[in-house]
TORLOKE-997528 format. One line per field, with one value per residue (C-alpha): chain; x, y, z; residue in one letter. Coordinates in Angstrom, 3 decimals. Layout:
<recs>
chain [A, ...];
x [X, ...];
y [Y, ...];
z [Z, ...];
resn [A, ...];
</recs>
This chain:
<recs>
chain [A, A, A, A, A, A, A, A, A, A, A, A, A, A, A, A, A, A, A, A, A, A, A, A, A, A, A, A, A, A, A, A, A, A, A, A, A, A, A, A, A, A, A, A, A, A, A, A, A, A, A, A, A, A, A, A, A, A, A, A, A, A, A, A, A, A, A, A, A, A, A, A, A, A, A, A, A, A, A, A, A, A, A, A, A, A, A, A, A, A, A, A, A, A, A, A, A, A, A, A, A, A, A, A, A, A, A, A, A, A, A, A, A, A, A, A, A, A, A, A, A, A, A, A, A, A, A, A, A, A, A, A, A, A, A, A, A, A, A, A, A, A, A, A, A, A, A, A, A, A, A, A, A, A, A, A, A, A, A, A, A, A, A, A, A, A, A, A, A, A, A, A, A, A, A, A, A, A, A, A, A, A, A, A, A, A, A, A, A, A, A, A, A, A, A, A, A, A, A, A, A, A, A, A, A, A, A, A, A, A, A, A, A, A, A, A, A, A, A, A, A, A, A, A, A, A, A, A, A, A, A, A, A, A, A, A, A, A, A, A, A, A, A, A, A, A, A, A, A, A, A, A, A, A, A, A, A, A, A, A, A, A, A, A, A, A, A, A, A, A, A, A, A, A, A, A, A, A, A, A, A, A, A, A, A, A, A, A, A, A, A, A, A, A, A, A, A, A, A, A, A, A, A, A, A, A, A, A, A, A, A, A, A, A, A, A, A, A, A, A, A, A, A, A, A, A, A, A, A, A, A, A, A, A, A, A, A, A, A, A, A, A, A, A, A, A, A, A, A, A, A, A, A, A, A, A, A, A, A, A, A, A, A, A, A, A, A, A, A, A, A, A, A, A, A, A, A, A, A, A, A, A, A, A, A, A, A, A, A, A, A, A, A, A, A, A, A, A, A, A, A, A, A, A, A, A, A, A, A, A, A, A, A, A, A, A, A, A, A, A, A, A, A, A, A, A, A, A, A, A, A, A, A, A, A, A, A, A, A, A, A, A, A, A, A, A, A];
x [5.662, 3.485, -0.214, -1.628, -4.517, -3.893, -6.906, -6.442, -8.617, -8.227, -9.470, -10.492, -11.434, -10.071, -7.441, -4.783, -7.039, -8.568, -5.094, -4.016, -7.100, -6.500, -2.869, -3.804, -6.472, -4.009, -1.660, -4.317, -5.362, -8.821, -9.834, -12.431, -12.708, -14.241, -15.120, -17.282, -19.008, -22.019, -21.086, -17.464, -16.623, -14.391, -16.633, -18.509, -15.331, -13.593, -16.556, -16.364, -12.734, -13.661, -13.438, -16.071, -17.440, -18.109, -19.432, -21.105, -18.738, -15.882, -16.944, -15.042, -15.540, -13.672, -10.629, -10.846, -10.886, -7.897, -4.315, -3.107, -4.640, -3.811, -4.645, -5.244, -3.337, -6.497, -7.209, -5.749, -3.554, -4.468, -8.085, -8.980, -9.907, -6.576, -4.602, -6.544, -5.835, -2.166, -2.026, -3.328, -0.663, -2.186, 0.264, -0.785, 0.764, -0.057, -0.629, 2.831, 4.536, 2.538, 3.526, 7.175, 7.319, 6.685, 8.854, 11.732, 13.557, 15.358, 13.366, 13.813, 11.382, 10.583, 8.890, 8.407, 5.516, 5.637, 7.125, 6.844, 4.843, 7.007, 10.252, 8.841, 7.707, 11.074, 13.066, 10.864, 11.280, 15.046, 15.515, 13.284, 15.325, 18.359, 16.716, 15.705, 12.418, 10.685, 7.519, 6.402, 3.634, 2.958, 1.148, 1.174, -1.160, -0.793, -0.541, 2.543, 0.366, -0.942, 2.602, 3.806, 0.800, 2.411, 5.730, 7.890, 10.001, 11.738, 15.041, 13.693, 10.531, 10.148, 7.679, 6.087, 5.607, 3.343, 3.576, 0.356, 2.261, 5.384, 3.217, 2.741, 6.116, 8.186, 10.644, 10.409, 13.912, 14.554, 17.836, 17.716, 15.574, 14.876, 13.681, 12.536, 11.120, 9.033, 6.511, 3.299, 0.634, -1.933, -1.814, -5.397, -3.942, -0.760, -0.449, 2.275, 4.399, 7.360, 5.321, 4.583, 8.260, 9.412, 6.859, 8.508, 11.913, 10.628, 11.195, 14.940, 14.862, 15.463, 18.182, 21.634, 25.041, 25.372, 21.999, 21.688, 19.666, 19.399, 18.474, 17.624, 20.092, 18.077, 15.079, 15.718, 13.445, 15.121, 18.626, 18.076, 17.156, 19.871, 21.587, 18.639, 19.676, 21.650, 22.606, 25.175, 23.969, 24.151, 22.920, 21.653, 20.662, 20.666, 24.254, 27.398, 29.630, 28.173, 30.351, 28.889, 25.599, 24.415, 23.879, 22.699, 24.863, 22.890, 20.983, 23.288, 22.762, 26.154, 26.461, 29.185, 28.811, 32.106, 34.445, 34.635, 31.898, 29.240, 27.186, 23.665, 21.737, 18.260, 18.113, 15.539, 13.421, 9.791, 9.332, 8.618, 10.464, 13.518, 11.806, 11.489, 15.219, 15.729, 13.270, 15.302, 18.454, 16.999, 15.672, 18.977, 20.961, 18.616, 18.671, 22.444, 22.728, 20.603, 22.950, 21.321, 23.857, 23.960, 22.682, 19.429, 18.971, 19.593, 17.092, 14.314, 15.239, 14.927, 11.691, 9.595, 6.659, 5.500, 2.420, -1.071, -2.321, 1.204, 1.745, 0.347, -0.227, -3.852, -4.404, -3.557, -6.663, -6.482, -2.923, -3.591, -1.950, -3.949, -2.145, -3.583, -1.770, -4.692, -2.207, -0.965, -2.941, -0.731, 0.856, 4.353, 3.133, 1.529, 4.802, 6.696, 4.188, 4.217, 8.014, 8.110, 5.893, 7.760, 5.293, 2.202, -0.375, -4.019, -4.190, -7.102, -7.037, -9.628, -11.222, -11.178, -8.477, -6.024, -4.881, -2.915, -0.918, -1.817, -0.116, 3.139, 2.502, 3.428, 6.739, 5.197, 2.024, 4.116, 3.824, 0.097, -2.307, -5.330, -6.314, -9.706, -10.664, -13.311, -15.080, -15.405, -12.140, -12.551, -13.562, -10.868, -8.172, -9.207, -8.959, -5.455, -4.139, -5.930, -3.505, -1.109, -2.933, -6.233, -8.663, -12.263, -14.385, -16.237, -18.630, -16.971, -14.423, -16.658, -17.357, -13.633, -12.705, -15.428, -14.154, -10.559, -11.573, -12.806, -9.781, -6.816, -4.924, -2.784, 0.662, -0.597, -1.137, -4.153, -3.022, -5.179, -2.925, -5.549, -3.455, -6.342, -7.808, -10.574, -13.096, -15.536, -16.695, -14.696, -13.596, -9.944, -7.465, -7.609, -11.354, -10.937, -8.146, -10.126, -13.055, -10.769, -9.404, -12.910, -13.954, -10.904, -11.354, -15.018, -13.942, -11.502, -14.328, -16.457, -13.571];
y [-0.117, 0.828, 0.547, 2.316, 0.280, -2.573, -4.381, -4.019, -5.593, -4.027, -6.370, -4.742, -1.061, 0.016, 2.763, 0.684, -0.626, 2.772, 4.335, 1.564, 2.057, 5.819, 5.262, 2.803, 5.131, 8.035, 5.918, 5.112, 1.642, 0.147, -0.493, -2.757, -2.301, -5.103, -5.541, -7.905, -4.871, -3.486, 0.168, 0.685, 4.311, 4.978, 3.372, 6.402, 8.495, 5.754, 5.426, 9.159, 8.725, 6.039, 2.750, 0.092, -1.159, -4.818, -4.852, -7.210, -10.092, -11.149, -12.412, -15.013, -13.140, -10.123, -12.256, -13.902, -10.443, -9.003, -8.836, -7.341, -8.083, -5.791, -7.196, -5.137, -6.508, -7.974, -10.124, -13.636, -14.306, -18.011, -17.424, -19.924, -17.192, -15.436, -18.632, -19.466, -16.029, -16.360, -19.783, -18.355, -15.618, -12.654, -10.588, -10.702, -8.150, -6.242, -2.528, -2.084, -3.810, -1.684, 1.500, 0.442, 0.197, 3.956, 4.914, 7.247, 7.445, 4.853, 3.087, 1.807, -1.056, -2.464, -5.772, -8.133, -9.536, -6.826, -3.347, -2.408, 0.757, 2.034, 1.485, 2.907, 6.012, 6.370, 6.070, 8.656, 11.091, 10.532, 11.247, 14.320, 15.531, 15.245, 17.683, 15.090, 15.001, 11.768, 9.827, 7.372, 4.959, 1.644, -0.682, 2.303, 5.154, 6.393, 3.727, 3.847, 4.166, 7.464, 8.798, 7.823, 9.475, 12.789, 14.550, 12.550, 15.489, 13.280, 11.894, 8.628, 6.571, 4.762, 1.902, -0.483, -3.823, -6.686, -10.326, -9.878, -7.356, -9.481, -12.361, -10.507, -8.883, -9.486, -6.617, -4.757, -3.972, -2.024, -0.126, -0.769, -3.585, -4.169, -7.525, -7.134, -10.489, -13.421, -14.997, -16.915, -14.683, -14.818, -18.619, -18.552, -17.305, -19.404, -23.151, -23.274, -21.052, -21.664, -20.352, -17.211, -16.772, -17.250, -14.680, -12.168, -12.970, -12.331, -8.660, -9.284, -11.568, -8.910, -7.011, -6.801, -7.164, -3.399, -3.119, -3.514, -5.936, -5.135, -8.323, -8.992, -11.615, -12.170, -13.510, -17.202, -17.264, -14.205, -15.427, -18.947, -17.563, -14.887, -16.899, -16.066, -12.395, -11.615, -8.125, -6.924, -7.765, -5.712, -7.600, -6.202, -7.598, -7.086, -8.267, -7.590, -6.482, -6.775, -5.221, -4.062, -3.707, -2.707, -3.859, -2.624, -1.681, -0.374, 2.673, 3.040, 1.933, 0.950, 0.939, 0.088, 0.925, -0.616, 1.838, 3.123, 2.333, 4.994, 5.407, 6.825, 7.161, 5.808, 7.179, 9.842, 7.537, 7.207, 3.856, 1.003, -2.317, -4.069, -4.813, -1.082, -0.647, -3.083, -1.072, 2.065, 0.196, -1.040, 2.412, 4.066, 1.662, 2.177, 5.963, 6.149, 3.912, 6.438, 9.272, 10.768, 12.227, 10.872, 14.196, 13.883, 10.264, 11.147, 14.007, 11.657, 9.014, 11.690, 13.210, 10.333, 9.581, 6.357, 5.439, 4.886, 1.448, 0.016, -0.559, 2.957, 4.089, 5.166, 6.032, 5.262, 4.523, 3.714, 2.477, 0.360, 1.284, 0.614, -0.029, -0.143, -2.568, -3.117, -3.297, -6.560, -8.791, -11.897, -13.969, -12.618, -9.085, -10.213, -11.825, -8.613, -6.440, -8.628, -8.713, -4.931, -4.322, -6.788, -6.516, -8.332, -7.905, -8.686, -9.551, -9.016, -11.428, -11.831, -10.847, -12.857, -15.532, -15.756, -19.257, -17.934, -20.299, -18.996, -21.848, -20.271, -17.546, -19.976, -18.313, -14.833, -15.951, -16.612, -12.882, -12.668, -12.671, -13.524, -13.630, -12.330, -13.914, -12.000, -11.886, -14.471, -16.241, -16.061, -19.693, -21.064, -18.944, -20.089, -23.738, -23.162, -21.525, -23.802, -24.780, -21.964, -19.097, -18.340, -17.266, -16.300, -15.931, -12.646, -11.832, -8.627, -5.927, -3.785, -6.824, -7.626, -4.075, -4.077, -7.383, -6.116, -3.195, -5.662, -7.976, -5.612, -4.636, -1.538, -1.928, -4.133, -3.352, -4.058, -4.743, -5.000, -7.018, -9.155, -11.421, -11.416, -9.360, -6.965, -7.723, -9.671, -6.372, -3.454, -1.970, -2.282, -2.341, 1.467, 1.502, -1.312, 0.580, 3.809, 1.945, 0.440, 3.873, 5.325, 2.492, 3.072, 6.818, 6.355, 4.335, 7.107, 9.673, 7.705, 6.436];
z [-27.395, -30.357, -29.480, -32.527, -33.884, -31.420, -29.980, -26.214, -23.541, -20.083, -17.360, -14.080, -13.834, -10.475, -10.336, -12.090, -14.847, -15.534, -15.806, -18.185, -20.354, -20.581, -21.531, -24.274, -25.654, -25.713, -27.841, -30.424, -29.312, -29.724, -26.112, -24.570, -20.797, -18.781, -15.125, -13.100, -11.578, -13.396, -12.898, -11.790, -10.942, -13.960, -16.585, -17.939, -18.181, -20.162, -22.482, -23.103, -24.168, -26.682, -24.779, -25.398, -22.086, -21.291, -17.732, -15.297, -16.067, -18.331, -21.761, -23.736, -27.001, -25.595, -24.811, -28.239, -29.881, -28.019, -29.280, -25.985, -22.576, -19.648, -16.212, -13.107, -10.069, -8.540, -11.625, -11.472, -14.509, -14.246, -15.330, -18.092, -20.558, -19.949, -20.467, -23.607, -25.077, -24.203, -25.861, -29.139, -29.097, -27.282, -25.200, -21.539, -19.223, -16.069, -15.597, -14.066, -17.004, -19.457, -17.653, -17.496, -21.283, -21.438, -18.440, -19.353, -15.989, -13.835, -11.172, -7.649, -7.049, -3.622, -2.901, 0.015, 1.979, 4.638, 4.857, 1.157, 1.663, 4.512, 2.589, -0.660, 1.200, 2.944, -0.283, -1.981, 0.910, 1.094, -2.590, -2.357, 0.636, -1.656, -4.086, -6.665, -8.561, -7.577, -8.327, -5.631, -6.570, -8.249, -5.869, -3.514, -4.481, -8.051, -10.786, -13.000, -16.126, -14.779, -14.403, -17.873, -19.506, -18.483, -19.180, -16.703, -15.518, -12.961, -11.753, -10.287, -10.067, -6.727, -7.065, -4.612, -6.359, -5.275, -6.283, -8.270, -10.390, -10.813, -12.075, -15.355, -16.079, -19.216, -19.661, -16.356, -15.072, -11.868, -11.721, -7.957, -6.551, -2.850, -1.480, 2.134, 3.233, 2.043, 4.417, 3.620, 2.088, -0.720, -0.688, -1.936, -5.249, -5.528, -5.872, -3.190, -1.003, -3.304, -6.254, -4.243, -3.315, -6.899, -8.030, -5.703, -7.169, -10.700, -9.886, -10.184, -13.202, -15.896, -14.051, -15.629, -14.022, -13.521, -11.737, -7.967, -5.793, -2.079, -0.210, 3.432, 4.651, 7.849, 5.957, 5.178, 2.135, 0.618, 1.452, 0.122, -3.299, -3.514, -6.243, -8.518, -8.624, -11.811, -10.595, -8.073, -4.546, -1.382, 1.679, 4.954, 8.329, 12.074, 12.501, 10.514, 9.109, 5.591, 2.931, 0.643, 2.495, 5.926, 9.490, 12.889, 15.860, 18.812, 17.570, 14.577, 11.003, 9.608, 5.828, 3.375, -0.306, -1.309, 0.409, 3.974, 6.500, 7.092, 10.286, 10.436, 13.699, 14.347, 17.896, 16.924, 14.786, 15.862, 14.114, 16.524, 16.525, 15.161, 11.846, 11.278, 11.913, 9.042, 6.942, 7.642, 6.680, 3.392, 2.495, 3.364, 1.190, -1.759, -1.416, -1.123, -4.183, -6.082, -5.144, -2.056, 0.396, 3.970, 5.345, 3.384, 4.441, 8.085, 7.995, 6.878, 9.467, 12.157, 10.887, 9.530, 11.824, 10.213, 8.212, 9.509, 10.566, 10.998, 14.749, 15.205, 18.784, 19.103, 22.757, 26.369, 28.391, 32.095, 31.740, 28.633, 25.290, 22.112, 18.812, 15.287, 12.957, 10.601, 7.705, 9.278, 6.918, 7.149, 9.894, 9.232, 9.925, 13.195, 14.261, 13.539, 15.414, 18.529, 18.515, 18.111, 21.143, 23.348, 26.250, 27.557, 24.816, 24.203, 20.504, 18.118, 15.160, 12.429, 9.154, 5.930, 5.932, 3.018, 4.025, 6.982, 9.183, 12.609, 14.470, 13.237, 15.825, 18.622, 19.649, 19.747, 21.537, 24.653, 25.352, 24.559, 27.493, 25.342, 21.667, 20.589, 17.269, 15.347, 12.029, 9.288, 10.147, 13.926, 14.568, 12.239, 13.881, 17.334, 16.264, 14.903, 18.076, 20.548, 23.296, 22.457, 24.179, 25.897, 23.202, 22.528, 19.401, 18.905, 16.059, 14.858, 15.604, 17.853, 20.038, 20.153, 21.225, 23.862, 25.243, 25.159, 27.386, 29.982, 29.853, 29.477, 32.614, 33.237, 31.718, 28.909, 25.221, 23.042, 19.495, 16.389, 14.087, 12.374, 10.144, 7.662, 4.872, 5.854, 3.134, 5.292, 6.776, 5.345, 2.021, 3.006, 5.878, 6.230, 6.862, 9.399, 11.138, 11.186, 12.740, 15.374, 16.231, 16.476, 18.789, 20.969, 21.091, 21.935, 24.953, 25.831, 25.804, 28.245, 30.355];
resn [M, D, L, R, G, Q, K, V, L, V, V, G, L, G, K, S, G, A, A, A, A, R, L, C, L, S, H, G, A, Q, V, V, A, T, D, T, A, V, N, P, P, E, A, S, A, L, A, G, L, G, A, R, L, S, L, G, G, H, R, Q, E, D, F, A, W, A, E, V, I, V, L, S, P, G, V, D, H, R, L, P, E, V, R, A, A, Q, A, R, G, A, L, V, L, G, E, L, E, L, G, Y, R, F, L, K, V, P, A, V, M, I, T, G, T, N, G, K, T, T, V, T, T, L, V, G, L, M, L, E, A, A, G, M, K, V, F, S, G, G, N, L, G, T, P, L, C, Q, L, V, A, G, P, Q, D, L, D, W, A, V, L, E, V, S, S, F, Q, T, D, T, I, H, E, L, R, P, R, V, A, V, M, L, N, I, T, P, D, H, L, D, R, Y, D, S, F, D, D, Y, A, L, S, K, Y, R, L, L, S, R, Q, A, A, D, D, L, A, I, L, C, A, D, D, P, E, V, A, S, R, A, H, L, A, P, A, R, V, W, S, Y, G, A, S, G, P, R, R, P, G, G, W, L, H, G, H, D, L, L, L, N, L, G, G, A, D, L, A, L, S, A, V, K, S, R, L, V, G, G, F, N, R, L, N, L, L, A, A, S, L, A, S, L, A, C, G, A, P, P, T, A, V, Q, A, V, I, D, G, F, G, G, L, G, H, R, V, Q, H, V, A, S, I, Q, G, V, D, Y, Y, D, D, S, K, G, T, N, V, G, A, V, Q, A, A, L, T, A, L, G, R, P, T, L, L, L, L, G, G, R, D, K, D, G, R, F, A, D, L, A, P, Q, L, A, G, V, T, A, A, L, C, F, G, E, A, G, P, S, I, Q, R, Q, I, A, G, L, V, D, S, E, V, L, P, D, L, P, A, A, V, S, R, A, K, V, L, A, A, P, G, Q, A, V, L, L, S, P, G, C, A, S, F, D, A, Y, S, G, Y, A, Q, R, G, D, H, F, Q, A, L, V, R, G, E, A, Q, V, G];
</recs>
């Protein structure tokens, strides 16, 4: 992609947008950087590199000027000014698509509503254990545009990809694509659930027949759209056999890459729940497809301790186990966490709703002793689950944790799996989870 002299508008100056702006400047583009914030953290540095800043809102004249518009993931591609620019011929693409056009190595790309970060991390570690040079990033951590600005001394790029990023792809083509699951999420940004699901499947749309798509056969929304994959397909699920693909048998992960079956053991894995066994299976298939030997894959399965805020055990206090699943920002994640624990649980739900369907929790709520609904969405959540479980509304997370201490009995679990975004009170799920852990540990100190 030749950017020399091109008029490029970068919309949104978080990590992704700032990396995109730097990349465009380094390739000789004229760059205008815009953000609704008055003083985003990267603004002065970008100005020093030659970008013109347009802050405190998005201006129509900037979109009218641009030949190329690069959207950060948090910017809705349906904005009227974006659509108008596209209609007059401007190229609209996302930061991930921009970075891909400068990527020199093959890529594994992982998407799904839940589990993306865990599987992306696992694949990166498995390939590194095999002695390969790997970049892990995308929606996770380092933006792709930051990588491609450097020398790219790599064997593979392992990228987490969100639906917000697939909304704006044109040429992006993963050598190996992994589709984990599709459950309702971000319905405040999509016209329907089907639109959201099809956005996920856009990740596969540019693959060729010699590429590989690894699809979860247990997820009905993934399986029902498998015909949309133009690449070779390996399927995986809890039961089998699946050849080529993978399945579970007791503590074993059974895999078939087109020849003899291969067994890996998950008996030493510290990841909780059946959904994490499927995550291990997906990561193992992807890593083996990239050339990692089984010994390297097995070593990571044995040693990986999991990521923070994902059904993470925090403490045991007076016979009650506390778990932090603050990353569970949609109903599907809550369902998976409750199923993983499989024991009487006091559930903390709340935050800022993204059009969640909390009545869908009905089967899992049979094992919940009480639901404490907190924050901005607390009253709405309680109305949706009325009659399904005993519930209370609390003003915020500290009040919910305090109430949980009173209600929880020895042998039970207290689970923060909020099913909502955190932005009513926190900068992100990690800050919310850290606060939850501090509240729990404070109780431990006085109890």
